[in-house]
N, C-alpha and C positions, 0 to 999 in steps of 0.2 A: 076294537074289531081289527082283525088282520086283513092286509091286502090279499088279493087273490094270488099274487106272485109268491107271497110268503106262505100262505095257506097250502098251496099245491106244490111247493118247492120239493124237488126230489130228495129223498132221504138216504139213498144208496147209489153207488155207481151204476147199478143195473137199471135205474130209472132215468139216468141222464141220456139225452139224445145228442148225437152229433159230435162227440168228443172222444171217439174210440181210441185214437193213438195216445192222447194225453192220459186217459183213464188206464190204459195198459201200462204206461210208464210208471204212473203213481202207484198202481197196484203191485207192480213188480218190485218197486223200491220198498214197499211195506213188507211184502213176503220175504224178501232177501235181507231185510233189516239194514238197508243201505240208504238211510235217510240223510238228507243234506241239511246244512244250517239254515238256508234261505230258499224260499220258493217264490217266484214272481209270476203272478197270473196277469196277463195282459191281453187286451182284445177290445172289440167294439162293445158298446153298451148292450146288455141283454144276451150275451153269448154264453153265459154260464160260469163266469170267473168266480163269483162269490159262492155260488152253489157248489162248484167243484172243490173250492178251498175248504168250505165247511164240512163237506163229506170226508175229504182227506184228513182234516184235523180230527174229526170224530174217529176215523179208522186208526190214526196214529195212537190215540189215547184209549182205544177200545171202548168208545162211547162215554167215557168219564169226563165231566166238565164241559164247559162251553168255550168256543174260541173267542178271542178278543178281536173285535173289528175296529180298525182305525181308518177314518176317512182322511185320506191324504190331502184332499183339497182344503179341508178345514184345519188341519194340523200341520201347517207349513211354516210356522214361525220358529224362531230360534228357541224360545222358551218351551214350545211344544216338543221339539226334537230333544231337548235336554231332558224333559220329563219322560219321554218314551225311552230314551237310552238308560235312564236311571231305573225305570221299572223293569227293564229286561234283565237286570242283574239279580232279581229275586227269583227264587225257586217257584215252581208252579204250586198252587194251592191244592189242586186235584190232578190226578193223572201223572204220567211219567214226564211228559213234555209240556212246555209252555207254548201254546199256539195262539 
C-alpha cells in the first residue's frame, strides 16, 4: 500500500504548488535544450524537492524510464561514493539521459 504522499504526488509541473520560479527556470531549460550536468534541490522537509526532481527527470527523458533516487544520509561512506561514481560512467538503459 502506498503512502498518501506518494499516491497523490503531482505528476506534472502544473500540479505543483508554490514553486513557480523554479518550475519556470526548469521548464525554460528543457524547451531551450540548455540542460546542465548537475541540479541540486535543497530546502526544508516537505517543500517539494523530490517531487520537482522526479517531474523534471521525467520531462528530460520524455516520460521514458524512472529516475534513480539516492539517499545521501545512507550513502555517505567511501565505498558508497566509489560505487555511485562507477555507476555514473555507464550509459542509460532507457531514455537519452541518465537521471
